[in-house]
N, CA, C and O atoms as a MOPAC input file, in Angstrom:
PM7 MOZYME 1SCF
protein

 N      0.84100 1    -1.18000 1     0.00000 1
 C      0.00000 1     0.00000 1     0.00000 1
 C      0.89000 1     1.24800 1     0.00000 1
 O      1.84700 1     1.33300 1     0.76900 1
 N      0.57000 1     2.20800 1    -0.86100 1
 C      1.39100 1     3.41100 1    -0.92000 1
 C      1.00300 1     4.39600 1     0.19000 1
 O     -0.10000 1     4.33500 1     0.73300 1
 N      1.91600 1     5.28800 1     0.50700 1
 C      1.69900 1     6.28700 1     1.55000 1
 C      0.75300 1     7.36700 1     1.01100 1
 O      0.98100 1     7.91500 1    -0.06800 1
 N     -0.29300 1     7.66400 1     1.75600 1
 C     -1.26000 1     8.68600 1     1.36700 1
 C     -1.17500 1     9.84400 1     2.35800 1
 O     -1.49500 1     9.68400 1     3.53500 1
 N     -0.74600 1    10.99900 1     1.88300 1
 C     -0.64200 1    12.19900 1     2.71300 1
 C     -1.86100 1    13.11000 1     2.58500 1
 O     -2.16300 1    13.88200 1     3.49500 1
 N     -2.56900 1    13.01600 1     1.43400 1
 C     -3.67900 1    13.93200 1     1.16500 1
 C     -4.87500 1    13.20500 1     0.58200 1
 O     -4.74200 1    12.28500 1    -0.22500 1
 N     -6.04500 1    13.64500 1     1.01500 1
 C     -7.31100 1    13.28600 1     0.38700 1
 C     -7.77400 1    14.57400 1    -0.26800 1
 O     -8.12200 1    15.53900 1     0.41400 1
 N     -7.77500 1    14.58400 1    -1.58500 1
 C     -8.05400 1    15.81400 1    -2.33000 1
 C     -9.44700 1    15.77200 1    -2.94000 1
 O     -9.80100 1    14.82500 1    -3.64300 1
 N    -10.23400 1    16.80800 1    -2.66300 1
 C    -11.59700 1    16.92600 1    -3.16300 1
 C    -11.60600 1    17.88000 1    -4.35900 1
 O    -11.01500 1    18.95900 1    -4.32100 1
 N    -12.29200 1    17.45100 1    -5.41700 1
 C    -12.35700 1    18.20300 1    -6.66500 1
 C    -13.79900 1    18.39100 1    -7.11600 1
 O    -14.71400 1    17.73200 1    -6.62100 1
 N    -13.98300 1    19.30400 1    -8.06500 1
 C    -15.18000 1    19.34300 1    -8.89700 1
 C    -14.68700 1    19.12000 1   -10.32700 1
 O    -13.51800 1    19.35800 1   -10.62800 1
 N    -15.56900 1    18.66900 1   -11.19300 1
 C    -15.15200 1    18.42900 1   -12.58400 1
 C    -15.04900 1    19.72200 1   -13.37900 1
 O    -14.49600 1    19.73000 1   -14.47900 1
 N    -15.57700 1    20.81800 1   -12.83400 1
 C    -15.60600 1    22.12200 1   -13.53000 1
 C    -16.31900 1    21.99600 1   -14.87700 1
 O    -15.89900 1    22.55800 1   -15.88900 1
 N    -17.41300 1    21.23600 1   -14.84400 1
 C    -18.25700 1    21.02500 1   -16.01500 1
 C    -19.70900 1    21.17500 1   -15.58000 1
 O    -20.00000 1    21.18000 1   -14.38400 1
 N    -20.62300 1    21.29800 1   -16.54300 1
 C    -22.04100 1    21.25600 1   -16.16000 1
 C    -22.37200 1    19.91100 1   -15.50200 1
 O    -21.70100 1    18.91000 1   -15.75500 1
 N    -23.38800 1    19.89600 1   -14.67300 1
 C    -23.76400 1    18.65600 1   -13.99500 1
 C    -24.31100 1    17.60400 1   -14.95600 1
 O    -24.44700 1    16.43800 1   -14.58500 1
 N    -24.61700 1    17.99800 1   -16.16100 1
 C    -25.10600 1    17.04600 1   -17.16800 1
 C    -23.97400 1    16.32000 1   -17.88300 1
 O    -24.23100 1    15.42800 1   -18.69100 1
 N    -22.74900 1    16.67900 1   -17.60600 1
 C    -21.58900 1    16.06400 1   -18.25500 1
 C    -21.48900 1    14.59700 1   -17.86000 1
 O    -21.70900 1    14.24200 1   -16.70200 1
 N    -21.15600 1    13.74900 1   -18.82500 1
 C    -21.02900 1    12.32300 1   -18.54600 1
 C    -19.60000 1    11.97600 1   -18.12500 1
 O    -18.64500 1    12.68500 1   -18.44400 1
 N    -19.49000 1    10.88900 1   -17.41700 1
 C    -18.17100 1    10.39200 1   -17.02800 1
 C    -17.36300 1    10.05800 1   -18.27800 1
 O    -16.16900 1    10.35000 1   -18.33900 1
 N    -17.99700 1     9.45500 1   -19.26400 1
 C    -17.29700 1     9.12000 1   -20.51600 1
 C    -16.69100 1    10.35200 1   -21.17300 1
 O    -15.56100 1    10.30300 1   -21.65800 1
 N    -17.43300 1    11.45500 1   -21.19300 1
 C    -16.89800 1    12.65600 1   -21.84400 1
 C    -15.72700 1    13.24100 1   -21.04200 1
 O    -14.78200 1    13.77500 1   -21.62300 1
 N    -15.78900 1    13.14000 1   -19.72400 1
 C    -14.67100 1    13.60000 1   -18.88900 1
 C    -13.44100 1    12.73900 1   -19.15900 1
 O    -12.33900 1    13.26200 1   -19.32500 1
 N    -13.62300 1    11.43200 1   -19.20300 1
 C    -12.50300 1    10.52500 1   -19.46000 1
 C    -11.94800 1    10.71900 1   -20.87900 1
 O    -10.73700 1    10.64300 1   -21.08500 1
 N    -12.81800 1    10.96700 1   -21.84100 1
 C    -12.34800 1    11.23900 1   -23.20800 1
 C    -11.51000 1    12.50700 1   -23.25200 1
 O    -10.50200 1    12.55000 1   -23.95800 1
 N    -11.90200 1    13.53600 1   -22.51500 1
 C    -11.13300 1    14.78100 1   -22.43400 1
 C     -9.74200 1    14.50400 1   -21.87400 1
 O     -8.74500 1    14.99600 1   -22.40400 1
 N     -9.67700 1    13.71300 1   -20.80100 1
 C     -8.37100 1    13.37900 1   -20.22600 1
 C     -7.48100 1    12.67800 1   -21.24700 1
 O     -6.31300 1    13.02800 1   -21.41600 1
 N     -8.05100 1    11.68800 1   -21.92200 1
 C     -7.26200 1    10.88700 1   -22.87600 1
 C     -6.90700 1    11.65700 1   -24.14000 1
 O     -5.75000 1    11.67500 1   -24.56100 1
 N     -7.90300 1    12.29100 1   -24.74100 1
 C     -7.72100 1    12.86100 1   -26.07500 1
 C     -7.20800 1    14.29900 1   -26.09200 1
 O     -6.46800 1    14.67800 1   -27.00000 1
 N     -7.58500 1    15.09000 1   -25.11700 1
 C     -7.13800 1    16.48700 1   -25.08100 1
 C     -5.88800 1    16.64800 1   -24.21900 1
 O     -4.89800 1    17.24100 1   -24.64500 1
 N     -5.95000 1    16.11500 1   -23.00800 1
 C     -4.81500 1    16.26800 1   -22.09100 1
 C     -3.73500 1    15.21400 1   -22.30500 1
 O     -2.61100 1    15.36200 1   -21.82600 1
 N     -4.08500 1    14.14200 1   -23.03300 1
 C     -3.15200 1    13.03900 1   -23.34500 1
 C     -2.69100 1    12.30000 1   -22.08900 1
 O     -1.57400 1    11.78700 1   -22.03700 1
 N     -3.56900 1    12.25000 1   -21.07200 1
 C     -3.25800 1    11.51900 1   -19.85400 1
 C     -3.41400 1    10.02500 1   -20.09800 1
 O     -4.32300 1     9.59400 1   -20.80700 1
 N     -2.53000 1     9.24800 1   -19.51200 1
 C     -2.62300 1     7.79400 1   -19.60600 1
 C     -3.39300 1     7.20500 1   -18.42300 1
 O     -3.82200 1     6.05300 1   -18.46700 1
 N     -3.56300 1     7.99900 1   -17.37300 1
 C     -4.32600 1     7.53000 1   -16.21500 1
 C     -5.44300 1     8.52400 1   -15.88100 1
 O     -5.49900 1     9.63100 1   -16.41800 1
 N     -6.30100 1     8.10600 1   -15.00300 1
 C     -7.46700 1     8.88000 1   -14.60200 1
 C     -7.07700 1    10.15400 1   -13.84800 1
 O     -5.97100 1    10.26500 1   -13.32100 1
 N     -7.99300 1    11.09600 1   -13.80900 1
 C     -7.79400 1    12.29300 1   -13.00400 1
 C     -8.13800 1    12.07100 1   -11.54100 1
 O     -7.59600 1    12.73900 1   -10.66000 1
 N     -9.04400 1    11.12500 1   -11.28300 1
 C     -9.51900 1    10.87300 1    -9.92800 1
 C     -9.69300 1     9.36400 1    -9.70100 1
 O     -9.89900 1     8.60300 1   -10.64700 1
 N     -9.60800 1     8.95300 1    -8.45100 1
 C     -9.95500 1     7.57500 1    -8.10700 1
 C    -11.47000 1     7.38200 1    -8.18800 1
 O    -11.95500 1     6.33700 1    -8.62400 1
 N    -12.21300 1     8.42100 1    -7.75600 1
 C    -13.67300 1     8.32700 1    -7.66900 1
 C    -14.29000 1     9.60500 1    -8.21300 1
 O    -13.78300 1    10.70500 1    -7.99600 1
 N    -15.40900 1     9.43200 1    -8.93400 1
 C    -16.20200 1    10.57400 1    -9.38000 1
 C    -17.65900 1    10.31500 1    -9.01000 1
 O    -18.14600 1     9.18800 1    -9.10400 1
 N    -18.34600 1    11.37500 1    -8.58900 1
 C    -19.71000 1    11.24900 1    -8.08500 1
 C    -20.67000 1    12.01600 1    -8.99200 1
 O    -20.50800 1    13.21300 1    -9.22600 1
 N    -21.66200 1    11.30500 1    -9.49100 1
 C    -22.66300 1    11.89500 1   -10.37600 1
 C    -23.71100 1    12.65700 1    -9.55400 1
 O    -23.79700 1    12.46500 1    -8.34100 1
 N    -24.50200 1    13.51400 1   -10.19800 1
 C    -25.48900 1    14.31200 1    -9.46100 1
 C    -26.49100 1    13.49200 1    -8.64800 1
 O    -27.02900 1    13.98000 1    -7.65400 1
 N    -26.74400 1    12.25700 1    -9.06200 1
 C    -27.66800 1    11.41200 1    -8.29500 1
 C    -27.00200 1    10.76500 1    -7.08000 1
 O    -27.64100 1    10.00000 1    -6.35700 1
 N    -25.71500 1    11.07100 1    -6.85200 1
 C    -24.99600 1    10.56800 1    -5.70000 1
 C    -24.30600 1     9.22400 1    -5.91500 1
 O    -23.75900 1     8.65000 1    -4.97300 1
 N    -24.32800 1     8.72400 1    -7.13400 1
 C    -23.67300 1     7.44300 1    -7.40900 1
 C    -22.16100 1     7.61200 1    -7.34000 1
 O    -21.59200 1     8.51200 1    -7.95800 1
 N    -21.52600 1     6.73600 1    -6.58100 1
 C    -20.07300 1     6.73400 1    -6.41900 1
 C    -19.49500 1     5.81800 1    -7.48600 1
 O    -19.76100 1     4.61600 1    -7.49700 1
 N    -18.70300 1     6.39400 1    -8.38500 1
 C    -18.12900 1     5.65200 1    -9.51100 1
 C    -16.62600 1     5.53400 1    -9.33400 1
 O    -15.91500 1     6.53900 1    -9.31200 1
 N    -16.15000 1     4.31700 1    -9.20800 1
 C    -14.72200 1     4.05500 1    -9.02500 1
 C    -14.05900 1     4.06700 1   -10.40400 1
 O    -14.41500 1     3.27800 1   -11.27900 1
 N    -13.09200 1     4.97100 1   -10.58700 1
 C    -12.35700 1     5.06400 1   -11.84800 1
 C    -10.98700 1     4.41300 1   -11.76200 1
 O    -10.44700 1     3.95900 1   -12.77100 1
 N    -10.42900 1     4.36600 1   -10.56900 1
 C     -9.09700 1     3.78500 1   -10.37200 1
 C     -8.98900 1     3.31100 1    -8.93100 1
 O     -9.61900 1     3.88600 1    -8.04400 1
 N     -8.20100 1     2.27400 1    -8.68700 1
 C     -8.02100 1     1.81400 1    -7.30500 1
 C     -7.19400 1     2.82000 1    -6.50000 1
 O     -6.50100 1     3.66600 1    -7.06600 1
 N     -7.27800 1     2.71700 1    -5.19300 1
 C     -6.49500 1     3.60700 1    -4.32900 1
 C     -5.00800 1     3.50700 1    -4.62100 1
 O     -4.28200 1     4.49000 1    -4.46800 1
 N     -4.54600 1     2.34400 1    -5.03600 1
 C     -3.11800 1     2.12900 1    -5.30800 1
 C     -2.64900 1     2.88500 1    -6.56200 1
 O     -1.45600 1     3.14900 1    -6.71600 1
 N     -3.57700 1     3.22700 1    -7.44600 1
 C     -3.21300 1     3.91000 1    -8.69500 1
 C     -2.87500 1     5.37500 1    -8.42400 1
 O     -3.48100 1     6.01900 1    -7.56700 1
 N     -1.91000 1     5.87900 1    -9.15900 1
 C     -1.58100 1     7.30200 1    -9.09200 1
 C     -2.37200 1     8.00300 1   -10.18400 1
 O     -2.21800 1     7.70900 1   -11.37000 1
 N     -3.21900 1     8.93200 1    -9.76900 1
 C     -4.07200 1     9.67000 1   -10.70500 1
 C     -3.50400 1    11.07400 1   -10.93500 1
 O     -2.52600 1    11.47000 1   -10.30100 1
 N     -4.12400 1    11.81100 1   -11.84000 1
 C     -3.63300 1    13.13100 1   -12.25700 1
 C     -4.39000 1    14.29200 1   -11.61900 1
 O     -4.71800 1    15.25700 1   -12.30900 1
 N     -4.67300 1    14.22400 1   -10.33000 1
 C     -5.48800 1    15.24800 1    -9.68500 1
 C     -4.79700 1    16.56000 1    -9.37600 1
 O     -5.36400 1    17.62400 1    -9.62500 1
 N     -3.57500 1    16.51200 1    -8.83500 1
 C     -2.84900 1    17.72600 1    -8.44400 1
 C     -1.37600 1    17.54100 1    -8.77800 1
 O     -0.69000 1    16.73500 1    -8.14900 1
 N     -0.90000 1    18.26900 1    -9.74400 1
 C      0.49900 1    18.15200 1   -10.16400 1
 C      1.43200 1    18.33200 1    -8.97100 1
 O      1.28800 1    19.26500 1    -8.18100 1
 N      2.38200 1    17.42300 1    -8.86100 1
 C      3.36600 1    17.49200 1    -7.79700 1
 C      2.97100 1    16.75600 1    -6.52700 1
 O      3.80900 1    16.56100 1    -5.64700 1
 N      1.71600 1    16.34500 1    -6.41100 1
 C      1.23100 1    15.67400 1    -5.20400 1
 C      0.55600 1    14.33600 1    -5.49300 1
 O      0.10700 1    13.66300 1    -4.56500 1
 N      0.47900 1    13.94400 1    -6.74500 1
 C     -0.29800 1    12.76300 1    -7.10200 1
 C      0.20100 1    11.46800 1    -6.48200 1
 O     -0.60000 1    10.58000 1    -6.19100 1
 N      1.49800 1    11.34200 1    -6.27500 1
 C      2.02700 1    10.09800 1    -5.72900 1
 C      1.63300 1     9.88900 1    -4.27000 1
 O      1.71800 1     8.77100 1    -3.76000 1
 N      1.20300 1    10.95100 1    -3.59500 1
 C      0.83400 1    10.84600 1    -2.18300 1
 C     -0.61000 1    11.29200 1    -1.91300 1
 O     -0.96500 1    11.63600 1    -0.78600 1
 N     -1.43700 1    11.27800 1    -2.97400 1
 C     -2.80700 1    11.77100 1    -2.83500 1
 C     -3.83500 1    10.80500 1    -3.40200 1
 O     -3.55200 1    10.03100 1    -4.31600 1
 N     -5.03200 1    10.87200 1    -2.83700 1
 C     -6.21700 1    10.24500 1    -3.40000 1
 C     -7.13500 1    11.36700 1    -3.85400 1
 O     -7.16300 1    12.43600 1    -3.24400 1
 N     -7.88700 1    11.12800 1    -4.92600 1
 C     -8.69500 1    12.18800 1    -5.52600 1
 C    -10.14600 1    11.74500 1    -5.71100 1
 O    -10.42000 1    10.69100 1    -6.28600 1
 N    -11.06200 1    12.56400 1    -5.21700 1
 C    -12.49000 1    12.35200 1    -5.42300 1
 C    -13.07200 1    13.64000 1    -5.98100 1
 O    -12.70500 1    14.73500 1    -5.55500 1
 N    -13.99100 1    13.50000 1    -6.94700 1
 C    -14.60100 1    14.66300 1    -7.57700 1
 C    -16.10300 1    14.47300 1    -7.69200 1
 O    -16.60200 1    13.35600 1    -7.82900 1
 N    -16.80900 1    15.59000 1    -7.63400 1
 C    -18.22300 1    15.56000 1    -7.99600 1
 C    -18.35900 1    16.18800 1    -9.38200 1
 O    -17.58700 1    17.07700 1    -9.74200 1
 N    -19.33600 1    15.72800 1   -10.15700 1
 C    -19.58800 1    16.32500 1   -11.46600 1
 C    -20.35000 1    17.61500 1   -11.22500 1
 O    -21.42600 1    17.61500 1   -10.62700 1
 N    -19.78300 1    18.70900 1   -11.69700 1
 C    -20.37300 1    20.03100 1   -11.50500 1
 C    -19.29300 1    21.02900 1   -11.13000 1
 O    -18.11300 1    20.83900 1   -11.42400 1
 N    -19.72500 1    22.09600 1   -10.47300 1
 C    -18.78600 1    23.11200 1   -10.02600 1
 C    -18.80900 1    24.38200 1   -10.86100 1
 O    -18.08000 1    25.33100 1   -10.57300 1
 N    -19.64900 1    24.40400 1   -11.90200 1
 C    -19.80600 1    25.62800 1   -12.69300 1
 C    -21.28700 1    25.83900 1   -12.99200 1
 O    -22.06800 1    24.88900 1   -13.04900 1
 N    -21.65400 1    27.10200 1   -13.18100 1
 C    -23.03800 1    27.40500 1   -13.55200 1
 C    -23.18500 1    27.37200 1   -15.07800 1
 O    -22.25500 1    26.98200 1   -15.78400 1
 N    -24.32400 1    27.77100 1   -15.56900 1
 C    -24.61500 1    27.71400 1   -17.01100 1
 C    -23.66200 1    28.56600 1   -17.84200 1
 O    -23.48000 1    28.31000 1   -19.03200 1
 N    -23.05000 1    29.58200 1   -17.22100 1
 C    -22.11500 1    30.45300 1   -17.93600 1
 C    -20.65800 1    30.05100 1   -17.69900 1
 O    -19.74600 1    30.74300 1   -18.15100 1
 N    -20.43400 1    28.94200 1   -16.99800 1
 C    -19.08100 1    28.47400 1   -16.73900 1
 C    -18.42000 1    29.09700 1   -15.52900 1
 O    -17.22500 1    28.90600 1   -15.30500 1
 N    -19.19200 1    29.84900 1   -14.73800 1
 C    -18.65700 1    30.48900 1   -13.53200 1
 C    -18.64500 1    29.48000 1   -12.37600 1
 O    -19.58800 1    28.70800 1   -12.20000 1
 N    -17.56600 1    29.50300 1   -11.60000 1
 C    -17.42300 1    28.58900 1   -10.47200 1
 C    -18.55800 1    28.77500 1    -9.46700 1
 O    -18.89900 1    29.89300 1    -9.08300 1
 N    -19.13700 1    27.63400 1    -9.05100 1
 C    -20.23400 1    27.65600 1    -8.08800 1
 C    -20.30200 1    26.30200 1    -7.38500 1
 O    -20.04900 1    25.26200 1    -7.99400 1
 N    -20.64200 1    26.32700 1    -6.11600 1
 C    -20.86700 1    25.08100 1    -5.38900 1
 C    -22.29500 1    24.63500 1    -5.69600 1
 O    -23.24600 1    25.07400 1    -5.05000 1
 N    -22.42800 1    23.77200 1    -6.67500 1
 C    -23.75600 1    23.29100 1    -7.05600 1
 C    -23.90600 1    21.79300 1    -6.77500 1
 O    -24.63800 1    21.09300 1    -7.47500 1
 N    -23.20800 1    21.31300 1    -5.74800 1
 C    -23.37500 1    19.92200 1    -5.35500 1
 C    -24.83100 1    19.65600 1    -4.99700 1
 O    -25.47900 1    20.45200 1    -4.31700 1
 N    -25.32200 1    18.53400 1    -5.46500 1
 C    -26.66600 1    18.12200 1    -5.07600 1
 C    -26.59700 1    17.56100 1    -3.65400 1
 O    -25.51700 1    17.20600 1    -3.18200 1
 N    -27.73200 1    17.48000 1    -2.97500 1
 C    -27.71700 1    16.84900 1    -1.64500 1
 C    -27.14100 1    15.42500 1    -1.70300 1
 O    -26.44600 1    14.99300 1    -0.78300 1
 N    -27.43300 1    14.71100 1    -2.77800 1
 C    -26.91000 1    13.35000 1    -2.92500 1
 C    -25.39100 1    13.35100 1    -3.08700 1
 O    -24.71300 1    12.47100 1    -2.55600 1
 N    -24.85700 1    14.31600 1    -3.80600 1
 C    -23.40700 1    14.41100 1    -3.95000 1
 C    -22.74800 1    14.74800 1    -2.62200 1
 O    -21.68200 1    14.21800 1    -2.30900 1
 N    -23.36200 1    15.61400 1    -1.84400 1
 C    -22.80600 1    15.95400 1    -0.53400 1
 C    -22.71900 1    14.71600 1     0.35300 1
 O    -21.71100 1    14.50500 1     1.02800 1
 N    -23.76800 1    13.90100 1     0.35400 1
 C    -23.77800 1    12.67100 1     1.15100 1
 C    -22.69500 1    11.71400 1     0.66400 1
 O    -21.95300 1    11.14600 1     1.46600 1
 N    -22.60800 1    11.53800 1    -0.65800 1
 C    -21.62800 1    10.60800 1    -1.22400 1
 C    -20.19700 1    11.08200 1    -0.97600 1
 O    -19.33100 1    10.27500 1    -0.63800 1
 N    -19.94200 1    12.37000 1    -1.14000 1
 C    -18.60200 1    12.90800 1    -0.86000 1
 C    -18.21400 1    12.65700 1     0.58900 1
 O    -17.09800 1    12.22200 1     0.87000 1
 N    -19.11900 1    12.92800 1     1.49600 1
 C    -18.84900 1    12.69700 1     2.91300 1
 C    -18.54300 1    11.22100 1     3.16300 1
 O    -17.64100 1    10.89000 1     3.93400 1
 N    -19.28300 1    10.35300 1     2.52100 1
 C    -19.05700 1     8.91300 1     2.67800 1
 C    -17.66300 1     8.51400 1     2.20100 1
 O    -16.95100 1     7.79000 1     2.89600 1
 N    -17.27500 1     8.98300 1     1.02100 1
 C    -15.95800 1     8.64600 1     0.45800 1
 C    -14.84000 1     9.21200 1     1.32900 1
 O    -13.90100 1     8.49700 1     1.68200 1
 N    -14.94000 1    10.47400 1     1.66900 1
 C    -13.88900 1    11.12400 1     2.46000 1
 C    -13.76700 1    10.47000 1     3.84000 1
 O    -12.65900 1    10.27000 1     4.33700 1
 N    -14.89100 1    10.14200 1     4.44800 1
 C    -14.87800 1     9.49200 1     5.76200 1
 C    -14.21800 1     8.12200 1     5.67800 1
 O    -13.41300 1     7.77400 1     6.54200 1
 N    -14.54300 1     7.34400 1     4.65700 1
 C    -13.94100 1     6.01600 1     4.51300 1
 C    -12.44000 1     6.12500 1     4.25900 1
 O    -11.65800 1     5.37700 1     4.84500 1
 N    -12.03100 1     7.04900 1     3.38900 1
 C    -10.59700 1     7.21800 1     3.14100 1
 C     -9.87100 1     7.66600 1     4.40500 1
 O     -8.75900 1     7.21000 1     4.67400 1
 N    -10.48000 1     8.54500 1     5.17300 1
 C     -9.83800 1     9.01000 1     6.40600 1
 C     -9.69700 1     7.85200 1     7.39800 1
 O     -8.72600 1     7.79300 1     8.15200 1
 N    -10.66700 1     6.93600 1     7.39700 1
 C    -10.56700 1     5.75300 1     8.25400 1
 C     -9.39900 1     4.86900 1     7.80400 1
 O     -8.65000 1     4.34800 1     8.63000 1
 N     -9.25600 1     4.70800 1     6.48100 1
 C     -8.18100 1     3.86700 1     5.93800 1
 C     -6.81500 1     4.53900 1     6.01900 1
 O     -5.79800 1     3.86700 1     6.19000 1
 N     -6.79200 1     5.84500 1     5.89800 1
 C     -5.54300 1     6.62200 1     5.87100 1
 C     -5.65200 1     7.73400 1     6.91500 1
 O     -5.78800 1     8.90200 1     6.55300 1
 N     -5.59600 1     7.39300 1     8.19800 1
 C     -5.89900 1     8.36400 1     9.26200 1
 C     -4.96500 1     9.57100 1     9.32100 1
 O     -5.34300 1    10.60200 1     9.87800 1
 N     -3.78000 1     9.47400 1     8.77400 1
 C     -2.85000 1    10.60800 1     8.80800 1
 C     -3.00500 1    11.54200 1     7.60900 1
 O     -2.35300 1    12.58400 1     7.54800 1
 N     -3.85900 1    11.17600 1     6.66000 1
 C     -4.03800 1    11.99900 1     5.46000 1
 C     -4.76300 1    13.30000 1     5.80700 1
 O     -5.66800 1    13.32100 1     6.64200 1
 N     -4.35000 1    14.36900 1     5.15600 1
 C     -4.95900 1    15.68800 1     5.31700 1
 C     -6.02200 1    15.84000 1     4.23700 1
 O     -5.75800 1    15.60400 1     3.05800 1
 N     -7.22300 1    16.23400 1     4.64700 1
 C     -8.31900 1    16.43800 1     3.70900 1
 C     -8.31300 1    17.90000 1     3.27700 1
 O     -8.33600 1    18.80400 1     4.11200 1
 N     -8.28200 1    18.12200 1     1.96800 1
 C     -8.35900 1    19.49000 1     1.46700 1
 C     -8.83800 1    19.50100 1     0.02500 1
 O     -8.86600 1    18.47200 1    -0.65000 1
 N     -9.20900 1    20.67900 1    -0.42500 1
 C     -9.65100 1    20.86500 1    -1.79400 1
 C     -8.47600 1    21.10400 1    -2.72800 1
 O     -7.37600 1    21.43500 1    -2.28700 1
 N     -8.71600 1    20.93700 1    -4.00000 1
 C     -7.68300 1    21.17400 1    -5.01200 1
 C     -7.08400 1    22.57400 1    -4.85900 1
 O     -5.87100 1    22.74900 1    -4.96500 1
 N     -7.93000 1    23.55500 1    -4.61200 1
 C     -7.45600 1    24.94500 1    -4.49200 1
 C     -6.50000 1    25.14200 1    -3.32700 1
 O     -5.70800 1    26.08400 1    -3.33100 1
 N     -6.56500 1    24.26400 1    -2.32700 1
 C     -5.70200 1    24.39200 1    -1.15300 1
 C     -4.25900 1    23.98500 1    -1.42600 1
 O     -3.39200 1    24.14500 1    -0.56700 1
 N     -4.00100 1    23.45900 1    -2.61700 1
 C     -2.63200 1    23.11600 1    -3.01700 1
 C     -1.96600 1    24.28600 1    -3.74000 1
 O     -0.85800 1    24.14600 1    -4.25800 1
 N     -2.63900 1    25.44000 1    -3.77500 1
 C     -2.09100 1    26.61200 1    -4.44000 1
 C     -2.48900 1    26.72400 1    -5.89800 1
 O     -1.99600 1    27.59400 1    -6.61500 1
 N     -3.38100 1    25.84400 1    -6.34300 1
 C     -3.84500 1    25.90800 1    -7.73300 1
 C     -4.62100 1    27.20600 1    -7.95100 1
 O     -5.34600 1    27.66000 1    -7.06700 1
 N     -4.46400 1    27.78300 1    -9.11000 1
 C     -5.18900 1    29.01400 1    -9.43200 1
 C     -6.57600 1    28.63000 1    -9.96000 1
 O     -6.95500 1    28.97700 1   -11.07900 1
 N     -7.30800 1    27.91000 1    -9.12800 1
 C     -8.63500 1    27.41500 1    -9.46300 1
 C     -9.52500 1    27.57900 1    -8.25000 1
 O     -9.03600 1    27.74500 1    -7.13200 1
 N    -10.82800 1    27.53400 1    -8.46200 1
 C    -11.78400 1    27.55900 1    -7.35700 1
 C    -12.09700 1    26.15000 1    -6.86500 1
 O    -12.73100 1    25.98300 1    -5.82300 1
 N    -11.66600 1    25.16000 1    -7.59000 1
 C    -11.96500 1    23.75100 1    -7.33700 1
 C    -11.67000 1    23.36700 1    -5.89200 1
 O    -10.55500 1    23.58600 1    -5.42000 1
 N    -12.61700 1    22.81300 1    -5.19300 1
 C    -13.89800 1    22.22800 1    -5.60100 1
 C    -15.10200 1    23.15600 1    -5.45800 1
 O    -16.24200 1    22.69300 1    -5.43800 1
 N    -14.85600 1    24.44600 1    -5.36000 1
 C    -15.91200 1    25.47100 1    -5.26500 1
 C    -16.62100 1    25.49000 1    -3.91400 1
 O    -17.72300 1    26.02600 1    -3.79100 1
 N    -15.98900 1    24.90800 1    -2.91200 1
 C    -16.41400 1    25.03400 1    -1.52000 1
 C    -15.17300 1    24.77800 1    -0.66700 1
 O    -14.16300 1    24.28000 1    -1.16200 1
 N    -15.25800 1    25.12000 1     0.60700 1
 C    -14.11400 1    24.97800 1     1.49700 1
 C    -14.08900 1    23.56300 1     2.08700 1
 O    -14.67700 1    23.30200 1     3.13600 1
 N    -13.39500 1    22.65800 1     1.39000 1
 C    -13.34200 1    21.25500 1     1.81700 1
 C    -12.64400 1    21.11100 1     3.17400 1
 O    -13.04300 1    20.28100 1     3.99100 1
 N    -11.62000 1    21.90600 1     3.41000 1
 C    -10.91300 1    21.80900 1     4.70300 1
 C    -11.88300 1    22.08200 1     5.85700 1
 O    -11.89900 1    21.35000 1     6.84600 1
 N    -12.67500 1    23.11600 1     5.72600 1
 C    -13.64200 1    23.47200 1     6.78400 1
 C    -14.77600 1    22.46300 1     6.86400 1
 O    -15.17900 1    22.06300 1     7.95700 1
 N    -15.29100 1    22.04900 1     5.71600 1
 C    -16.44100 1    21.14000 1     5.70400 1
 C    -16.12700 1    19.78500 1     6.32900 1
 O    -16.98200 1    19.18000 1     6.97600 1
 N    -14.90400 1    19.31200 1     6.13400 1
 C    -14.54800 1    17.97500 1     6.60800 1
 C    -13.59900 1    17.98600 1     7.81200 1
 O    -12.99200 1    16.96500 1     8.13500 1
 N    -13.47300 1    19.13200 1     8.46700 1
 C    -12.48700 1    19.26700 1     9.54700 1
 C    -12.73000 1    18.34000 1    10.72800 1
 O    -11.78900 1    17.99500 1    11.44400 1
 N    -13.97000 1    17.93200 1    10.94400 1
 C    -14.29800 1    17.09900 1    12.10200 1
 C    -14.17400 1    15.60600 1    11.84600 1
 O    -14.40200 1    14.80000 1    12.74900 1
 N    -13.81500 1    15.23000 1    10.62500 1
 C    -13.65600 1    13.80800 1    10.32100 1
 C    -12.33400 1    13.34300 1    10.91200 1
 O    -11.27800 1    13.90400 1    10.61900 1
 N    -12.40300 1    12.34200 1    11.72100 1
 C    -11.20300 1    11.82000 1    12.38200 1
 C    -10.90600 1    10.41500 1    11.91800 1
 O     -9.93200 1     9.80900 1    12.36500 1

């Protein structure tokens, strides 16, 4: 098992109608990534979709991927592409479930949002550090 220092929360920065297939096609065809951006992605109905095992190194945060796990919800932008926390209630429940389970498995990991790594992004469009601060 690899060492996990961070549990990183993301948004896809796409409309909530975006499909997982289209996100994965963007990674492969536009970004030319050979691996997934996240271990898990959550659809608006709250379905938890496993894209890669915890052991896999994903492309979530440059410079931190070897020591991070990545979970994303589909959404994070409004109709005009402006950053917004538009998580559905089901996504909030599913995110909490994933983050809580990872924290149980990797108790020393720090939970934070993509933006907390210094990225010039709003991702995940809410304060993940504050929202999940009580998870032990």
